[in-house]
N, C-alpha and C positions, 0 to 999 in steps of 0.2 A: 367271617361265615354264617349261611344261614339255617335257621333250625335242623333242615334238612341234612345237611352238610354235616351239622355236626351230630347228627344222630347215626349218620354213614360211617364218622370217624368211629364215634364209643364202640359201634357194633364190630366193624371192621377190628378196633383193638381187643375188644372184648372176646372174639372168635380167636386170634392171634394167639393171645396169651392165655387162654384156654387151652387149646391144643400144646401148647409149648409147654405150659403145668404139667397134660399129661404126658407128654413121653422126653420131658427133659434138654428142650431149648425148641430153638426156631420159630420164635415171636418174629422175629425181623424179615421172615420169606414175607409174609403178606403185609405187616408195620410199615416197616421203611420206606416198598416199591410203592405204597399207599401216598405215603408222607412226599415222597417225587412226586408221584402224578398230581397230586393238588397243588402242585406247585412248590415246593420247597426245594430249593440248590444240595444237592448232593451233601457237601460239610453239615449243613443248618441240620437236614433232616436227620442226619447220623447221631448228632448231637440232643435231639432233641427225642430221638428212639431211645438213644441210650437213657435218657433220665425217667421215661415215659415207662421203662422195663423196668427201675428199681420198685415199682408199685407192683409188680407182677411178682420180686422176690419178696414184698411185704407180705402179701395177701397168701401166699404160700408157706411164710413161713408162722401166721397165725395160724396153719390149716396143722401144720405139721408139728409144731410145739407140740400141738394136744396130742399127736400118739408119742412123745416122746422117742425119734425116730435117729436122732444123731449122735454121736460121739464126741463129748467137749474138747476131750485132746486132737481126733482126728480131725474134726473139723478146724482147728486153730493148725494143723499141718497144713490141710489146704491152703486156708487164708494166708500164710505165711510162703508158702509156695507162689499162689496166684498172683496174688497184689503186687508183686514188684512189677511181673510179668504182665500185666493190664495196664498199669501207666507207660512204662515203656514202650508198648504197643497204643496207645489211646499219642502219646505224644510224637509220635514219627508219622501217625496214617496222614493228617493235615498234610504233609509235606510230598508225598510219597504219592506216584500215579498206583494204580492196586488192580489194574487190567491183568495182568500177567495173574496176580496172587489167587485172584479171584475164580480164574479157571482152575489153576492149580487146588484152590481151596474147594471149588464144587466138586472135583475128582474124588480128592478124597476122602470130600465130607458121602459125597455117591457109596464109596468103595464101604465105608460104614455101614449104611443101610444094610448093603449087599454081605457082605461079611456078617452081619448080626442074622438075617434071614435064612443065611447057610447053617449057621448054628445054632440048630432048634434045643438045646440045649442051654442055650450061651445063658445065665443073669437068671437063671428060673430058680435056683439055689442057692443062699450064701455061704462059700466057704472061703473062711479067713486066710490071706496068703502073704507072704511079700511085706509081713511086716518087721522083718529083721533089719537090719540098720543100711546094710545094702539094695533091699529092696524099698526101702522108705529114702534112698534116695537119688536113687533111678526113677522111681514113681513119684517125687519129689518136683526134678528136675524137666519130665515131661509136664507136670502142670504144671509148673511157670512157664513153658512153652505154652500150653494153651493159652494161659494169660495172656501172653501177648498176643496170640490169636482172639481173645476175646477181647482185648484194648485196639486193637488194628481193622477188624475186622469185623461184616453185619449179619451175619445171618448162619445162626448154629452150630456158633464153636461152644455153646453149652453141650451139643451134644456130643464134642469129642469127649469133655473131662465125665458126662453118662458113661462112655462106652469104657473109659480107661477104669475107670473104677470099678467096672465089671469086670474087663479084663484083666487086669494087675492088681487090684486088691482083694477080689474074691464077691465082691459084692454081688448080691440081685437086683433086679433092676428100681425095684421100689426104693431099694436104700439108698441107690446110686441116684437119681431122680429126686428123691429128697435132698440128699448133699447138691444138687447142682442149683438145684431151686432157691434154695435160702443161700449157698454162699456165691455162688452166681449169679443169680437172680438181684440180691441183697447188696451186698458187699463189692462183689468185682462189678457190676456194673454201676455202683454208687462208684466206684472211683473211679470209672471210665468216665461218667457223665460230668462228673467233677475238671477233670482232667481238661476233657473235650469241651468242656463250657467256659474256662479259665482263657483258652488257646483258639477259641471257634467261637460259636452265637448260639444260641438255643434259640426258636421260637414259642416263647410262651404263652400268646394268648392259643394254642392249641393244648397246650398240655397240660391243663383241669380236666378235658374229657379223655384225652387218652389215659392222663391216671387211675383215674374212676375206671374205664375198661379194663386196664390190666391189674387191678387191686381184684377187681370183682371175677377178673377170667382168670386168672393165678389161684385166686381161694378154689374155685369151685373146677380148676384143672388138677390139683391137691388132692381132693376130696376125689374126683373120679382116680384118680394113682394109687389113692390111699384102698378101696373099696374094690377096684377090679381085679387088683391083682398083677402079678408079674409074666401073665402073659399078655392081656390085653395092651400093658406097655411098651411089652417089647417089638409088639406088632406097627405102635402106635409109632415108635422110635426109629421101626425101620423104614417106616410111609414115610414122614416128614425130612428123614435123613438124606432120603432117594428123591424126594420134590426137592431137596434145599439144594441138593447137587445139581440139579436140572438147570434150576433156574442163574446158578450162580454161572455155571459154564456158557447159558445164553445169553442171558445177560436181563 
């Protein structure tokens, strides 16, 4: 790539990860299609994208750790439930056609955005709930299934975890996005990237500029999420979810 292509790729990565960090997911809406448009086959683009989004998690972690926004025990719970699903999903995606799954995921993702838009008070105030044994088991099972989606599909699965943490566990949007960015962006995506890298192929020459854009975009997006508050995060979530849903449906 010449320097203009490198600059374009950096700007795409920066913007994609900034909006993803603000909304709690969705970097693949812009970044993955860009990699395919620039010439990478889908499987290589997916693996390369997964590796790059780890830097999103690093950037967001650097910002959110300053604010002490994460409960260690609850973080371990999310990781323990989600990581096995991520590995399973990443292990099977390279062997199955995904057109039907993409359309179904698109409809569901768009539905999440519409549901949030029609629920004006959703996630505006934290109200801890479903922390008893039954609630944690049910919540953990859904987190596992979201992990499978995260490992196997490309765009917006972080949005599922964000809304689930808000709807089931009673987090506000700011806290839910913090968990999603740190745990999904860093740990889930790293597990998926390793699994895809072992079984597939990563295009290493493009990674430095993608990682730089993801790192800076993740930090800036997390900073905006912290200072802007729940209302802005909620609106960003809804817009990103609906756009990702449309993109997945039309291909």
